[in-house]
mmJSON file of the N, C-alpha and C atoms, coordinates in Angstrom:
{"data_MODEL":{"atom_site":{
"group_PDB":["ATOM","ATOM","ATOM","ATOM","ATOM","ATOM","ATOM","ATOM","ATOM","ATOM","ATOM","ATOM","ATOM","ATOM","ATOM","ATOM","ATOM","ATOM","ATOM","ATOM","ATOM","ATOM","ATOM","ATOM","ATOM","ATOM","ATOM","ATOM","ATOM","ATOM","ATOM","ATOM","ATOM","ATOM","ATOM","ATOM","ATOM","ATOM","ATOM","ATOM","ATOM","ATOM","ATOM","ATOM","ATOM","ATOM","ATOM","ATOM","ATOM","ATOM","ATOM","ATOM","ATOM","ATOM","ATOM","ATOM","ATOM","ATOM","ATOM","ATOM","ATOM","ATOM","ATOM","ATOM","ATOM","ATOM","ATOM","ATOM","ATOM","ATOM","ATOM","ATOM","ATOM","ATOM","ATOM","ATOM","ATOM","ATOM","ATOM","ATOM","ATOM","ATOM","ATOM","ATOM","ATOM","ATOM","ATOM","ATOM","ATOM","ATOM","ATOM","ATOM","ATOM","ATOM","ATOM","ATOM","ATOM","ATOM","ATOM","ATOM","ATOM","ATOM","ATOM","ATOM","ATOM","ATOM","ATOM","ATOM","ATOM","ATOM","ATOM","ATOM","ATOM","ATOM","ATOM","ATOM","ATOM","ATOM","ATOM","ATOM","ATOM","ATOM","ATOM","ATOM","ATOM","ATOM","ATOM","ATOM","ATOM","ATOM","ATOM","ATOM","ATOM","ATOM","ATOM","ATOM","ATOM","ATOM","ATOM","ATOM","ATOM","ATOM","ATOM","ATOM","ATOM","ATOM","ATOM","ATOM","ATOM","ATOM","ATOM","ATOM","ATOM","ATOM","ATOM","ATOM","ATOM","ATOM","ATOM","ATOM","ATOM","ATOM","ATOM","ATOM","ATOM","ATOM","ATOM","ATOM","ATOM","ATOM","ATOM","ATOM","ATOM","ATOM","ATOM","ATOM","ATOM","ATOM","ATOM","ATOM","ATOM","ATOM","ATOM","ATOM","ATOM","ATOM","ATOM","ATOM","ATOM","ATOM","ATOM","ATOM","ATOM","ATOM","ATOM","ATOM","ATOM","ATOM","ATOM","ATOM","ATOM","ATOM","ATOM","ATOM","ATOM","ATOM","ATOM","ATOM","ATOM","ATOM","ATOM","ATOM","ATOM","ATOM","ATOM","ATOM","ATOM","ATOM","ATOM","ATOM","ATOM","ATOM","ATOM","ATOM","ATOM","ATOM","ATOM","ATOM","ATOM","ATOM","ATOM"],
"id":[1,2,3,4,5,6,7,8,9,10,11,12,13,14,15,16,17,18,19,20,21,22,23,24,25,26,27,28,29,30,31,32,33,34,35,36,37,38,39,40,41,42,43,44,45,46,47,48,49,50,51,52,53,54,55,56,57,58,59,60,61,62,63,64,65,66,67,68,69,70,71,72,73,74,75,76,77,78,79,80,81,82,83,84,85,86,87,88,89,90,91,92,93,94,95,96,97,98,99,100,101,102,103,104,105,106,107,108,109,110,111,112,113,114,115,116,117,118,119,120,121,122,123,124,125,126,127,128,129,130,131,132,133,134,135,136,137,138,139,140,141,142,143,144,145,146,147,148,149,150,151,152,153,154,155,156,157,158,159,160,161,162,163,164,165,166,167,168,169,170,171,172,173,174,175,176,177,178,179,180,181,182,183,184,185,186,187,188,189,190,191,192,193,194,195,196,197,198,199,200,201,202,203,204,205,206,207,208,209,210,211,212,213,214,215,216,217,218,219,220,221,222,223,224,225,226,227,228,229,230,231],
"type_symbol":["N","C","C","N","C","C","N","C","C","N","C","C","N","C","C","N","C","C","N","C","C","N","C","C","N","C","C","N","C","C","N","C","C","N","C","C","N","C","C","N","C","C","N","C","C","N","C","C","N","C","C","N","C","C","N","C","C","N","C","C","N","C","C","N","C","C","N","C","C","N","C","C","N","C","C","N","C","C","N","C","C","N","C","C","N","C","C","N","C","C","N","C","C","N","C","C","N","C","C","N","C","C","N","C","C","N","C","C","N","C","C","N","C","C","N","C","C","N","C","C","N","C","C","N","C","C","N","C","C","N","C","C","N","C","C","N","C","C","N","C","C","N","C","C","N","C","C","N","C","C","N","C","C","N","C","C","N","C","C","N","C","C","N","C","C","N","C","C","N","C","C","N","C","C","N","C","C","N","C","C","N","C","C","N","C","C","N","C","C","N","C","C","N","C","C","N","C","C","N","C","C","N","C","C","N","C","C","N","C","C","N","C","C","N","C","C","N","C","C","N","C","C","N","C","C","N","C","C","N","C","C"],
"label_atom_id":["N","CA","C","N","CA","C","N","CA","C","N","CA","C","N","CA","C","N","CA","C","N","CA","C","N","CA","C","N","CA","C","N","CA","C","N","CA","C","N","CA","C","N","CA","C","N","CA","C","N","CA","C","N","CA","C","N","CA","C","N","CA","C","N","CA","C","N","CA","C","N","CA","C","N","CA","C","N","CA","C","N","CA","C","N","CA","C","N","CA","C","N","CA","C","N","CA","C","N","CA","C","N","CA","C","N","CA","C","N","CA","C","N","CA","C","N","CA","C","N","CA","C","N","CA","C","N","CA","C","N","CA","C","N","CA","C","N","CA","C","N","CA","C","N","CA","C","N","CA","C","N","CA","C","N","CA","C","N","CA","C","N","CA","C","N","CA","C","N","CA","C","N","CA","C","N","CA","C","N","CA","C","N","CA","C","N","CA","C","N","CA","C","N","CA","C","N","CA","C","N","CA","C","N","CA","C","N","CA","C","N","CA","C","N","CA","C","N","CA","C","N","CA","C","N","CA","C","N","CA","C","N","CA","C","N","CA","C","N","CA","C","N","CA","C","N","CA","C","N","CA","C","N","CA","C","N","CA","C","N","CA","C","N","CA","C","N","CA","C"],
"label_alt_id":[null,null,null,null,null,null,null,null,null,null,null,null,null,null,null,null,null,null,null,null,null,null,null,null,null,null,null,null,null,null,null,null,null,null,null,null,null,null,null,null,null,null,null,null,null,null,null,null,null,null,null,null,null,null,null,null,null,null,null,null,null,null,null,null,null,null,null,null,null,null,null,null,null,null,null,null,null,null,null,null,null,null,null,null,null,null,null,null,null,null,null,null,null,null,null,null,null,null,null,null,null,null,null,null,null,null,null,null,null,null,null,null,null,null,null,null,null,null,null,null,null,null,null,null,null,null,null,null,null,null,null,null,null,null,null,null,null,null,null,null,null,null,null,null,null,null,null,null,null,null,null,null,null,null,null,null,null,null,null,null,null,null,null,null,null,null,null,null,null,null,null,null,null,null,null,null,null,null,null,null,null,null,null,null,null,null,null,null,null,null,null,null,null,null,null,null,null,null,null,null,null,null,null,null,null,null,null,null,null,null,null,null,null,null,null,null,null,null,null,null,null,null,null,null,null,null,null,null,null,null,null],
"label_comp_id":["MET","MET","MET","ASP","ASP","ASP","GLU","GLU","GLU","LEU","LEU","LEU","ILE","ILE","ILE","ALA","ALA","ALA","PRO","PRO","PRO","ASP","ASP","ASP","GLY","GLY","GLY","THR","THR","THR","LYS","LYS","LYS","HIS","HIS","HIS","GLY","GLY","GLY","ASP","ASP","ASP","PRO","PRO","PRO","ILE","ILE","ILE","PRO","PRO","PRO","GLY","GLY","GLY","SER","SER","SER","LYS","LYS","LYS","PHE","PHE","PHE","CYS","CYS","CYS","ARG","ARG","ARG","ALA","ALA","ALA","PHE","PHE","PHE","CYS","CYS","CYS","GLU","GLU","GLU","ARG","ARG","ARG","CYS","CYS","CYS","GLY","GLY","GLY","GLU","GLU","GLU","PRO","PRO","PRO","MET","MET","MET","ARG","ARG","ARG","VAL","VAL","VAL","HIS","HIS","HIS","ALA","ALA","ALA","GLU","GLU","GLU","ARG","ARG","ARG","LEU","LEU","LEU","ASN","ASN","ASN","ARG","ARG","ARG","PRO","PRO","PRO","ASN","ASN","ASN","MET","MET","MET","CYS","CYS","CYS","GLY","GLY","GLY","ASP","ASP","ASP","CYS","CYS","CYS","ASP","ASP","ASP","PRO","PRO","PRO","PRO","PRO","PRO","HIS","HIS","HIS","MET","MET","MET","GLY","GLY","GLY","VAL","VAL","VAL","GLY","GLY","GLY","ASN","ASN","ASN","PRO","PRO","PRO","ARG","ARG","ARG","THR","THR","THR","ASN","ASN","ASN","LEU","LEU","LEU","THR","THR","THR","GLY","GLY","GLY","ILE","ILE","ILE","ASP","ASP","ASP","LYS","LYS","LYS","ASP","ASP","ASP","PRO","PRO","PRO","ASP","ASP","ASP","ALA","ALA","ALA","TYR","TYR","TYR","GLY","GLY","GLY","ARG","ARG","ARG","ALA","ALA","ALA","ARG","ARG","ARG"],
"label_asym_id":["A","A","A","A","A","A","A","A","A","A","A","A","A","A","A","A","A","A","A","A","A","A","A","A","A","A","A","A","A","A","A","A","A","A","A","A","A","A","A","A","A","A","A","A","A","A","A","A","A","A","A","A","A","A","A","A","A","A","A","A","A","A","A","A","A","A","A","A","A","A","A","A","A","A","A","A","A","A","A","A","A","A","A","A","A","A","A","A","A","A","A","A","A","A","A","A","A","A","A","A","A","A","A","A","A","A","A","A","A","A","A","A","A","A","A","A","A","A","A","A","A","A","A","A","A","A","A","A","A","A","A","A","A","A","A","A","A","A","A","A","A","A","A","A","A","A","A","A","A","A","A","A","A","A","A","A","A","A","A","A","A","A","A","A","A","A","A","A","A","A","A","A","A","A","A","A","A","A","A","A","A","A","A","A","A","A","A","A","A","A","A","A","A","A","A","A","A","A","A","A","A","A","A","A","A","A","A","A","A","A","A","A","A","A","A","A","A","A","A","A","A","A","A","A","A","A","A","A","A","A","A"],
"label_entity_id":["1","1","1","1","1","1","1","1","1","1","1","1","1","1","1","1","1","1","1","1","1","1","1","1","1","1","1","1","1","1","1","1","1","1","1","1","1","1","1","1","1","1","1","1","1","1","1","1","1","1","1","1","1","1","1","1","1","1","1","1","1","1","1","1","1","1","1","1","1","1","1","1","1","1","1","1","1","1","1","1","1","1","1","1","1","1","1","1","1","1","1","1","1","1","1","1","1","1","1","1","1","1","1","1","1","1","1","1","1","1","1","1","1","1","1","1","1","1","1","1","1","1","1","1","1","1","1","1","1","1","1","1","1","1","1","1","1","1","1","1","1","1","1","1","1","1","1","1","1","1","1","1","1","1","1","1","1","1","1","1","1","1","1","1","1","1","1","1","1","1","1","1","1","1","1","1","1","1","1","1","1","1","1","1","1","1","1","1","1","1","1","1","1","1","1","1","1","1","1","1","1","1","1","1","1","1","1","1","1","1","1","1","1","1","1","1","1","1","1","1","1","1","1","1","1","1","1","1","1","1","1"],
"label_seq_id":[1,1,1,2,2,2,3,3,3,4,4,4,5,5,5,6,6,6,7,7,7,8,8,8,9,9,9,10,10,10,11,11,11,12,12,12,13,13,13,14,14,14,15,15,15,16,16,16,17,17,17,18,18,18,19,19,19,20,20,20,21,21,21,22,22,22,23,23,23,24,24,24,25,25,25,26,26,26,27,27,27,28,28,28,29,29,29,30,30,30,31,31,31,32,32,32,33,33,33,34,34,34,35,35,35,36,36,36,37,37,37,38,38,38,39,39,39,40,40,40,41,41,41,42,42,42,43,43,43,44,44,44,45,45,45,46,46,46,47,47,47,48,48,48,49,49,49,50,50,50,51,51,51,52,52,52,53,53,53,54,54,54,55,55,55,56,56,56,57,57,57,58,58,58,59,59,59,60,60,60,61,61,61,62,62,62,63,63,63,64,64,64,65,65,65,66,66,66,67,67,67,68,68,68,69,69,69,70,70,70,71,71,71,72,72,72,73,73,73,74,74,74,75,75,75,76,76,76,77,77,77],
"pdbx_PDB_ins_code":[null,null,null,null,null,null,null,null,null,null,null,null,null,null,null,null,null,null,null,null,null,null,null,null,null,null,null,null,null,null,null,null,null,null,null,null,null,null,null,null,null,null,null,null,null,null,null,null,null,null,null,null,null,null,null,null,null,null,null,null,null,null,null,null,null,null,null,null,null,null,null,null,null,null,null,null,null,null,null,null,null,null,null,null,null,null,null,null,null,null,null,null,null,null,null,null,null,null,null,null,null,null,null,null,null,null,null,null,null,null,null,null,null,null,null,null,null,null,null,null,null,null,null,null,null,null,null,null,null,null,null,null,null,null,null,null,null,null,null,null,null,null,null,null,null,null,null,null,null,null,null,null,null,null,null,null,null,null,null,null,null,null,null,null,null,null,null,null,null,null,null,null,null,null,null,null,null,null,null,null,null,null,null,null,null,null,null,null,null,null,null,null,null,null,null,null,null,null,null,null,null,null,null,null,null,null,null,null,null,null,null,null,null,null,null,null,null,null,null,null,null,null,null,null,null,null,null,null,null,null,null],
"Cartn_x":[-31.901,-31.639,-31.499,-31.6,-31.961,-30.719,-30.503,-29.852,-28.998,-28.422,-27.915,-27.307,-27.881,-27.538,-26.797,-25.907,-25.712,-26.301,-26.101,-27.2,-26.719,-25.838,-25.889,-26.383,-26.962,-27.837,-27.115,-25.779,-24.496,-24.557,-24.977,-24.737,-23.601,-23.545,-22.613,-21.834,-20.53,-19.819,-19.83,-21.204,-21.185,-20.067,-19.398,-19.184,-19.439,-18.497,-19.056,-19.064,-19.99,-19.63,-18.612,-18.113,-16.435,-15.411,-15.364,-14.602,-13.388,-12.7,-12.357,-12.182,-12.855,-13.534,-14.525,-15.4,-15.856,-17.361,-18.387,-18.566,-19.202,-18.783,-18.483,-19.137,-20.055,-20.133,-19.42,-19.418,-18.103,-19.625,-18.509,-19.082,-19.646,-19.06,-19.494,-20.965,-20.774,-22.182,-22.727,-23.0,-22.706,-23.166,-21.905,-21.776,-20.809,-21.683,-20.783,-19.657,-19.058,-17.558,-16.55,-15.942,-15.493,-14.363,-14.397,-13.131,-12.381,-10.459,-10.662,-11.413,-11.581,-12.52,-11.866,-9.892,-9.979,-9.52,-10.919,-11.155,-12.751,-12.944,-14.613,-14.891,-14.476,-14.177,-14.12,-13.538,-12.961,-13.105,-13.498,-14.144,-13.305,-14.566,-14.338,-14.566,-14.027,-14.794,-14.184,-15.091,-14.758,-14.386,-13.569,-12.583,-13.004,-14.471,-15.242,-14.968,-15.606,-15.371,-14.214,-13.3,-11.905,-10.539,-10.462,-10.008,-8.209,-7.688,-6.609,-5.344,-4.651,-3.497,-2.516,-2.396,-1.271,0.36,1.125,2.431,3.019,4.104,4.665,4.445,4.132,3.643,2.149,1.434,0.178,-0.528,-0.25,-0.534,-2.256,-2.946,-3.907,-4.714,-5.842,-6.35,-7.448,-6.709,-8.288,-8.877,-9.833,-10.405,-11.849,-11.772,-12.672,-13.419,-14.103,-14.672,-15.801,-15.884,-16.042,-16.269,-14.033,-14.132,-14.376,-15.488,-14.773,-15.486,-16.783,-17.167,-15.706,-16.498,-15.107,-14.742,-13.281,-13.181,-12.468,-11.925,-10.901,-9.082,-9.545,-7.763,-7.712,-8.692,-8.847,-9.883,-10.126,-11.53,-11.914,-12.912,-12.964,-13.754,-13.364,-12.982,-13.758],
"Cartn_y":[83.662,82.734,83.743,82.732,83.69,84.27,85.506,85.982,85.217,84.252,83.824,84.382,84.216,84.229,84.217,84.497,83.484,83.721,82.46,81.982,83.454,84.185,85.526,86.408,86.245,87.196,88.369,87.528,88.25,88.302,88.979,88.543,89.01,88.25,88.319,89.663,90.186,91.66,91.785,91.687,92.43,92.185,93.41,92.766,92.245,90.898,90.299,91.102,91.202,92.432,91.47,91.826,91.95,91.289,91.059,90.466,91.331,90.805,91.879,91.781,90.441,89.718,90.116,89.651,90.203,88.824,88.523,87.514,87.068,85.649,85.298,83.893,83.431,81.957,81.976,79.837,78.652,78.722,78.932,79.044,77.522,76.486,74.983,74.621,74.902,74.384,76.1,77.139,78.123,77.689,76.969,77.225,79.344,79.525,80.348,80.6,81.392,81.738,82.852,83.023,84.704,84.8,86.342,86.101,87.666,88.108,89.143,90.364,91.408,92.598,92.372,92.189,92.379,90.882,90.011,88.556,88.329,89.502,89.153,88.777,89.694,89.524,88.226,87.577,85.87,84.874,83.739,82.76,82.329,82.054,81.357,80.025,78.962,77.815,77.006,76.323,76.076,75.143,74.215,73.24,71.939,71.588,70.745,70.256,71.513,71.614,71.662,72.114,72.321,72.188,70.793,70.197,70.637,71.661,72.064,71.377,71.976,70.502,70.969,69.595,69.269,69.356,70.5,70.457,71.624,71.771,72.205,74.003,73.986,75.631,75.488,74.924,74.627,74.261,75.2,74.324,74.303,73.249,73.431,74.512,75.749,76.366,75.841,75.913,75.642,77.679,77.693,79.321,78.903,80.058,80.191,81.717,81.541,82.546,83.133,84.471,85.575,84.779,84.853,84.036,82.514,81.791,80.192,79.332,80.473,79.875,79.751,78.684,77.999,78.951,79.478,80.309,79.656,80.412,79.731,79.723,80.094,80.757,79.206,78.145,77.432,77.039,76.374,75.296,75.016,75.759,75.778,74.029,74.008,72.381,72.235],
"Cartn_z":[-62.113,-60.852,-59.656,-58.554,-57.503,-56.922,-56.3,-55.732,-54.309,-53.978,-52.844,-51.791,-50.882,-49.221,-48.33,-47.723,-46.845,-45.38,-44.603,-43.06,-42.543,-42.829,-41.732,-42.732,-43.508,-44.549,-45.445,-46.068,-46.238,-47.5,-48.897,-50.355,-51.209,-52.012,-52.572,-52.476,-52.399,-52.277,-50.735,-50.18,-48.708,-47.72,-47.156,-45.824,-44.707,-44.637,-43.221,-41.692,-41.475,-40.005,-39.735,-38.362,-38.001,-38.251,-39.656,-40.015,-41.146,-41.947,-42.35,-44.253,-43.766,-45.647,-45.659,-47.327,-47.61,-48.32,-48.196,-48.778,-49.873,-50.447,-51.672,-52.279,-52.993,-53.083,-54.216,-53.507,-54.202,-56.095,-57.124,-58.369,-58.85,-58.142,-58.644,-57.664,-56.708,-55.494,-54.839,-54.843,-54.256,-52.959,-51.779,-50.527,-50.433,-48.79,-48.507,-48.252,-49.107,-48.624,-48.274,-47.617,-47.571,-48.298,-48.615,-49.235,-49.364,-48.66,-49.462,-50.756,-50.312,-51.62,-52.57,-52.545,-54.459,-54.99,-53.888,-55.15,-54.991,-55.038,-55.241,-56.632,-57.839,-58.896,-60.025,-58.708,-59.359,-59.242,-60.186,-59.843,-58.414,-57.421,-56.534,-55.942,-55.402,-55.402,-53.903,-53.594,-51.819,-51.802,-50.663,-50.475,-51.294,-52.052,-51.562,-53.693,-53.509,-55.635,-55.852,-55.028,-55.526,-54.459,-54.348,-53.004,-52.969,-51.791,-51.747,-52.419,-52.976,-53.518,-52.146,-52.127,-51.256,-51.343,-51.632,-52.14,-51.438,-51.072,-50.155,-49.93,-48.328,-48.497,-48.147,-48.83,-48.015,-46.89,-45.728,-44.5,-44.346,-43.97,-43.511,-42.252,-42.409,-41.545,-40.641,-39.237,-38.032,-38.244,-38.229,-38.76,-37.056,-36.131,-35.214,-35.244,-34.45,-33.998,-35.65,-35.486,-37.27,-38.087,-38.442,-40.078,-40.032,-39.274,-39.218,-40.564,-41.604,-42.51,-43.242,-44.388,-45.555,-47.007,-46.913,-47.821,-48.895,-49.405,-50.486,-50.316,-49.108,-48.051,-47.271,-46.689,-45.672,-45.419,-44.522,-44.78,-43.146,-42.641,-41.304,-40.488,-40.004,-39.497,-37.695],
"occupancy":[1.0,1.0,1.0,1.0,1.0,1.0,1.0,1.0,1.0,1.0,1.0,1.0,1.0,1.0,1.0,1.0,1.0,1.0,1.0,1.0,1.0,1.0,1.0,1.0,1.0,1.0,1.0,1.0,1.0,1.0,1.0,1.0,1.0,1.0,1.0,1.0,1.0,1.0,1.0,1.0,1.0,1.0,1.0,1.0,1.0,1.0,1.0,1.0,1.0,1.0,1.0,1.0,1.0,1.0,1.0,1.0,1.0,1.0,1.0,1.0,1.0,1.0,1.0,1.0,1.0,1.0,1.0,1.0,1.0,1.0,1.0,1.0,1.0,1.0,1.0,1.0,1.0,1.0,1.0,1.0,1.0,1.0,1.0,1.0,1.0,1.0,1.0,1.0,1.0,1.0,1.0,1.0,1.0,1.0,1.0,1.0,1.0,1.0,1.0,1.0,1.0,1.0,1.0,1.0,1.0,1.0,1.0,1.0,1.0,1.0,1.0,1.0,1.0,1.0,1.0,1.0,1.0,1.0,1.0,1.0,1.0,1.0,1.0,1.0,1.0,1.0,1.0,1.0,1.0,1.0,1.0,1.0,1.0,1.0,1.0,1.0,1.0,1.0,1.0,1.0,1.0,1.0,1.0,1.0,1.0,1.0,1.0,1.0,1.0,1.0,1.0,1.0,1.0,1.0,1.0,1.0,1.0,1.0,1.0,1.0,1.0,1.0,1.0,1.0,1.0,1.0,1.0,1.0,1.0,1.0,1.0,1.0,1.0,1.0,1.0,1.0,1.0,1.0,1.0,1.0,1.0,1.0,1.0,1.0,1.0,1.0,1.0,1.0,1.0,1.0,1.0,1.0,1.0,1.0,1.0,1.0,1.0,1.0,1.0,1.0,1.0,1.0,1.0,1.0,1.0,1.0,1.0,1.0,1.0,1.0,1.0,1.0,1.0,1.0,1.0,1.0,1.0,1.0,1.0,1.0,1.0,1.0,1.0,1.0,1.0,1.0,1.0,1.0,1.0,1.0,1.0],
"B_iso_or_equiv":[0.0,0.0,0.0,0.0,0.0,0.0,0.0,0.0,0.0,0.0,0.0,0.0,0.0,0.0,0.0,0.0,0.0,0.0,0.0,0.0,0.0,0.0,0.0,0.0,0.0,0.0,0.0,0.0,0.0,0.0,0.0,0.0,0.0,0.0,0.0,0.0,0.0,0.0,0.0,0.0,0.0,0.0,0.0,0.0,0.0,0.0,0.0,0.0,0.0,0.0,0.0,0.0,0.0,0.0,0.0,0.0,0.0,0.0,0.0,0.0,0.0,0.0,0.0,0.0,0.0,0.0,0.0,0.0,0.0,0.0,0.0,0.0,0.0,0.0,0.0,0.0,0.0,0.0,0.0,0.0,0.0,0.0,0.0,0.0,0.0,0.0,0.0,0.0,0.0,0.0,0.0,0.0,0.0,0.0,0.0,0.0,0.0,0.0,0.0,0.0,0.0,0.0,0.0,0.0,0.0,0.0,0.0,0.0,0.0,0.0,0.0,0.0,0.0,0.0,0.0,0.0,0.0,0.0,0.0,0.0,0.0,0.0,0.0,0.0,0.0,0.0,0.0,0.0,0.0,0.0,0.0,0.0,0.0,0.0,0.0,0.0,0.0,0.0,0.0,0.0,0.0,0.0,0.0,0.0,0.0,0.0,0.0,0.0,0.0,0.0,0.0,0.0,0.0,0.0,0.0,0.0,0.0,0.0,0.0,0.0,0.0,0.0,0.0,0.0,0.0,0.0,0.0,0.0,0.0,0.0,0.0,0.0,0.0,0.0,0.0,0.0,0.0,0.0,0.0,0.0,0.0,0.0,0.0,0.0,0.0,0.0,0.0,0.0,0.0,0.0,0.0,0.0,0.0,0.0,0.0,0.0,0.0,0.0,0.0,0.0,0.0,0.0,0.0,0.0,0.0,0.0,0.0,0.0,0.0,0.0,0.0,0.0,0.0,0.0,0.0,0.0,0.0,0.0,0.0,0.0,0.0,0.0,0.0,0.0,0.0,0.0,0.0,0.0,0.0,0.0,0.0],
"pdbx_formal_charge":[null,null,null,null,null,null,null,null,null,null,null,null,null,null,null,null,null,null,null,null,null,null,null,null,null,null,null,null,null,null,null,null,null,null,null,null,null,null,null,null,null,null,null,null,null,null,null,null,null,null,null,null,null,null,null,null,null,null,null,null,null,null,null,null,null,null,null,null,null,null,null,null,null,null,null,null,null,null,null,null,null,null,null,null,null,null,null,null,null,null,null,null,null,null,null,null,null,null,null,null,null,null,null,null,null,null,null,null,null,null,null,null,null,null,null,null,null,null,null,null,null,null,null,null,null,null,null,null,null,null,null,null,null,null,null,null,null,null,null,null,null,null,null,null,null,null,null,null,null,null,null,null,null,null,null,null,null,null,null,null,null,null,null,null,null,null,null,null,null,null,null,null,null,null,null,null,null,null,null,null,null,null,null,null,null,null,null,null,null,null,null,null,null,null,null,null,null,null,null,null,null,null,null,null,null,null,null,null,null,null,null,null,null,null,null,null,null,null,null,null,null,null,null,null,null,null,null,null,null,null,null],
"auth_seq_id":[1,1,1,2,2,2,3,3,3,4,4,4,5,5,5,6,6,6,7,7,7,8,8,8,9,9,9,10,10,10,11,11,11,12,12,12,13,13,13,14,14,14,15,15,15,16,16,16,17,17,17,18,18,18,19,19,19,20,20,20,21,21,21,22,22,22,23,23,23,24,24,24,25,25,25,26,26,26,27,27,27,28,28,28,29,29,29,30,30,30,31,31,31,32,32,32,33,33,33,34,34,34,35,35,35,36,36,36,37,37,37,38,38,38,39,39,39,40,40,40,41,41,41,42,42,42,43,43,43,44,44,44,45,45,45,46,46,46,47,47,47,48,48,48,49,49,49,50,50,50,51,51,51,52,52,52,53,53,53,54,54,54,55,55,55,56,56,56,57,57,57,58,58,58,59,59,59,60,60,60,61,61,61,62,62,62,63,63,63,64,64,64,65,65,65,66,66,66,67,67,67,68,68,68,69,69,69,70,70,70,71,71,71,72,72,72,73,73,73,74,74,74,75,75,75,76,76,76,77,77,77],
"auth_comp_id":["MET","MET","MET","ASP","ASP","ASP","GLU","GLU","GLU","LEU","LEU","LEU","ILE","ILE","ILE","ALA","ALA","ALA","PRO","PRO","PRO","ASP","ASP","ASP","GLY","GLY","GLY","THR","THR","THR","LYS","LYS","LYS","HIS","HIS","HIS","GLY","GLY","GLY","ASP","ASP","ASP","PRO","PRO","PRO","ILE","ILE","ILE","PRO","PRO","PRO","GLY","GLY","GLY","SER","SER","SER","LYS","LYS","LYS","PHE","PHE","PHE","CYS","CYS","CYS","ARG","ARG","ARG","ALA","ALA","ALA","PHE","PHE","PHE","CYS","CYS","CYS","GLU","GLU","GLU","ARG","ARG","ARG","CYS","CYS","CYS","GLY","GLY","GLY","GLU","GLU","GLU","PRO","PRO","PRO","MET","MET","MET","ARG","ARG","ARG","VAL","VAL","VAL","HIS","HIS","HIS","ALA","ALA","ALA","GLU","GLU","GLU","ARG","ARG","ARG","LEU","LEU","LEU","ASN","ASN","ASN","ARG","ARG","ARG","PRO","PRO","PRO","ASN","ASN","ASN","MET","MET","MET","CYS","CYS","CYS","GLY","GLY","GLY","ASP","ASP","ASP","CYS","CYS","CYS","ASP","ASP","ASP","PRO","PRO","PRO","PRO","PRO","PRO","HIS","HIS","HIS","MET","MET","MET","GLY","GLY","GLY","VAL","VAL","VAL","GLY","GLY","GLY","ASN","ASN","ASN","PRO","PRO","PRO","ARG","ARG","ARG","THR","THR","THR","ASN","ASN","ASN","LEU","LEU","LEU","THR","THR","THR","GLY","GLY","GLY","ILE","ILE","ILE","ASP","ASP","ASP","LYS","LYS","LYS","ASP","ASP","ASP","PRO","PRO","PRO","ASP","ASP","ASP","ALA","ALA","ALA","TYR","TYR","TYR","GLY","GLY","GLY","ARG","ARG","ARG","ALA","ALA","ALA","ARG","ARG","ARG"],
"auth_asym_id":["A","A","A","A","A","A","A","A","A","A","A","A","A","A","A","A","A","A","A","A","A","A","A","A","A","A","A","A","A","A","A","A","A","A","A","A","A","A","A","A","A","A","A","A","A","A","A","A","A","A","A","A","A","A","A","A","A","A","A","A","A","A","A","A","A","A","A","A","A","A","A","A","A","A","A","A","A","A","A","A","A","A","A","A","A","A","A","A","A","A","A","A","A","A","A","A","A","A","A","A","A","A","A","A","A","A","A","A","A","A","A","A","A","A","A","A","A","A","A","A","A","A","A","A","A","A","A","A","A","A","A","A","A","A","A","A","A","A","A","A","A","A","A","A","A","A","A","A","A","A","A","A","A","A","A","A","A","A","A","A","A","A","A","A","A","A","A","A","A","A","A","A","A","A","A","A","A","A","A","A","A","A","A","A","A","A","A","A","A","A","A","A","A","A","A","A","A","A","A","A","A","A","A","A","A","A","A","A","A","A","A","A","A","A","A","A","A","A","A","A","A","A","A","A","A","A","A","A","A","A","A"],
"auth_atom_id":["N","CA","C","N","CA","C","N","CA","C","N","CA","C","N","CA","C","N","CA","C","N","CA","C","N","CA","C","N","CA","C","N","CA","C","N","CA","C","N","CA","C","N","CA","C","N","CA","C","N","CA","C","N","CA","C","N","CA","C","N","CA","C","N","CA","C","N","CA","C","N","CA","C","N","CA","C","N","CA","C","N","CA","C","N","CA","C","N","CA","C","N","CA","C","N","CA","C","N","CA","C","N","CA","C","N","CA","C","N","CA","C","N","CA","C","N","CA","C","N","CA","C","N","CA","C","N","CA","C","N","CA","C","N","CA","C","N","CA","C","N","CA","C","N","CA","C","N","CA","C","N","CA","C","N","CA","C","N","CA","C","N","CA","C","N","CA","C","N","CA","C","N","CA","C","N","CA","C","N","CA","C","N","CA","C","N","CA","C","N","CA","C","N","CA","C","N","CA","C","N","CA","C","N","CA","C","N","CA","C","N","CA","C","N","CA","C","N","CA","C","N","CA","C","N","CA","C","N","CA","C","N","CA","C","N","CA","C","N","CA","C","N","CA","C","N","CA","C","N","CA","C","N","CA","C","N","CA","C","N","CA","C","N","CA","C","N","CA","C"],
"pdbx_PDB_model_num":[1,1,1,1,1,1,1,1,1,1,1,1,1,1,1,1,1,1,1,1,1,1,1,1,1,1,1,1,1,1,1,1,1,1,1,1,1,1,1,1,1,1,1,1,1,1,1,1,1,1,1,1,1,1,1,1,1,1,1,1,1,1,1,1,1,1,1,1,1,1,1,1,1,1,1,1,1,1,1,1,1,1,1,1,1,1,1,1,1,1,1,1,1,1,1,1,1,1,1,1,1,1,1,1,1,1,1,1,1,1,1,1,1,1,1,1,1,1,1,1,1,1,1,1,1,1,1,1,1,1,1,1,1,1,1,1,1,1,1,1,1,1,1,1,1,1,1,1,1,1,1,1,1,1,1,1,1,1,1,1,1,1,1,1,1,1,1,1,1,1,1,1,1,1,1,1,1,1,1,1,1,1,1,1,1,1,1,1,1,1,1,1,1,1,1,1,1,1,1,1,1,1,1,1,1,1,1,1,1,1,1,1,1,1,1,1,1,1,1,1,1,1,1,1,1,1,1,1,1,1,1]
}}}
């Protein structure tokens, strides 16, 4: 299988330039995501493949700037 590369040139596990996050990819569809370093070796899925659970304490996040790509913690709009 070919190694996935995000539009910014980062591969799985690479630090994202200008961000505190590292690059990961959705386990199901391969969409680039950003995650904390400690989540790199866990299964990560994007909001389309694993929609957020709309329960108590689950706010939607608007992301801007360098961290506007989707991740396991909020989906950029």
